[in-house]
N, C-alpha and C positions, 0 to 999 in steps of 0.2 A: 402438457408437455408431463414426462411422467421423469419421477425420480431416476438420475443417473449417478449423481454423485452428494458427498456430503461436503457444503460450504463449513470449515471450523473457522467461523466469521459474523458476528453481526453487523458489519458494515452493509448499509443501505446500495451504497456505489458498489460492491462487491457486489451484493445481491442484482444491481442493475446492470450490468456488464455482464455476466454470466445469463442473466437473462437477454440482452442482445445477441447473443451468439447461442440460441436458442438451445442451451445446456437445463437441463430439469435437474432441480436440487432441491434437500433439505437442510433448513441451520442447526448447525450444532457450535457453538460458541465454543473456542476454548480460552480455559483461564489460566495463563500462564505469569512467571516470573519475565519483564520484558526489560531487565535490568541490563545493560551492556557488559560482558566480562570488561577485565581488566586488559588493556592493550587492545582491543578486538578491533577490527578494522570493519571497516559500516559493511562489506560485504558480504563478508564473514557474519557477519554480524544477523545480517536481514534474510540470509539464509539458513543462521540455525536457527532465527526464529519463529521462518514459517517451516520447519523441518520440527519443529520443538509444537508451535499450535496442529501439524497435523498430527504427529502423535498422539499427544495432548487426550482426541476423540474418539482413537480407529477403536478402541473398544465399545464405544459406545454406538459405531458408524456401522454395527451388523453386517460384515462383510463390504458394503457398499464402500467404492475408492473416494478416499477423502482429499481433499481442494484445500490446501489454508497458503496464505500471503499477508509480506509484510511490507511495509512502506517507511523509509525513511529518508530524510532531507538530510545531504549532506555538505556542508559547508567550510573551508577552509580542513578539510579532514574531520572532522568534529560533525556526532551524529545530532540532530536535533528529532525529537521524537516530538510526541503531543504535547500541547502547553501546559503545565501547572494551574497556571494561575493567568489572569489577563495580561499584570506586570510581565509574565517570562513569556505571553507571546508578544507581548511590545516587544522585546527585547531581540525577540526571535525576525518579527519581519522587519527591527532596523537593522540589523546585522545582514538582512536578505538584500537591504534598499539596495539598487544601483548596481548590481553584482550578479555575477553569474554563480549555478552552485549547482549542485546533481541531485537527481532522486534516483533512489536502488528502490526494487521491488521485486523480492523473489516470490517466484511458487512454487509450494510443494504438493506434490500428488504421491499420498499413499496407495498403493495397488497392487495385490499381490504379495502381498509380504515383502516390497522395498519402497523405497523412496525414492522420486526423480523429481528434478530441482532443475527452476531455469531463471536466472539475471535477469532484469532489464533496469538497463541506466540512462535514466534522460536526464540532457542540459537543458535548463533553465535559465534562462535571462532576465530579472526583474527591473524595472524602469524604478527611478528615484522618487523613492514616496517620500512623501513631509509627514510628518509627525500627526499631523491633522488629518490623514487619508487614513493612515494607523490607524487611530482611535476611533476613524468612522466605521471603518471595515470591521474591527473587534465590534463594536457595539452592534453590529448584527446579529454576533453569533456563530456567523461565519466560520469561523477561527478554530470552536470549539471542537476536542476528538482530532484533530488531521494533525500530520506529521510536518511537522515546521512553520505548524500556525497559520496554514491555507487552504487552500479547497479550487485546483484551478477551474474546477467546472461551475466554479458559482461565482461570486462579486469579487471574488480574489483574479478572476481569469483578468481583467483591466487593466492588473501590473506587469504581466507576462509578453515584455518584449521578443522574445525569439525562445523558441523549441527545438533541440535534435532528438529526437529521440522520440519513445509510443508516451503519444495522449493519454492512455487509458494505463498505461504507468503509474506515470503522476496521480491519476486518481485512485489508486488501490491494487487493479487489476491488472498489467498487461497482456491484453484480448491475443495475440499474438504467438506469445509464449504458452499462455493458458491452453490455447486449441494445440498448440504443438505437443505439448503432455501429454493433453487426452487423445490427440490422434496415435501418438506414438506407443501408447496404451492400451489402442483399438478399443480408448472406450467414446459413445456415443455421436460424433460426430462424422460428416459426412469427406 
């Protein structure tokens, strides 16, 4: 598999997903401030983050197209990013327990001097979680460094009662939207 894009992310899940659809890539991680702006809605936020991540590595990409993504969990209009501590992770999971939330993932492709964007929005319903279940899950370390303090592809998959949308989008890189961006830009997919 030859390199056809730069992935502006260190996420092992995003690497696995690109490999799954046969996209060759090299990783150049973006390091940006991921703070939401005042009164910024979730869709605008994730699209801005994906765009800024792509633009942050363009100068190091040597003309190779750049793919970047950003994922956030949204509940009651609030953006739940990566937990800063076990306590904040516990609070996030307690908030998600027994209810539905959205996972938004924006994918940005920088190619030919321009940014192309796609947004994936997935509705996820969690079962009721006891504090013992939450703490047991947090003890696995699986929640670390994940938006909303969970990874659907791991142990937390057992908490998901229903999903409507993109499973890969919840993981961090919606494959349908990513493939569409690459095809539209005539990059590497058939």
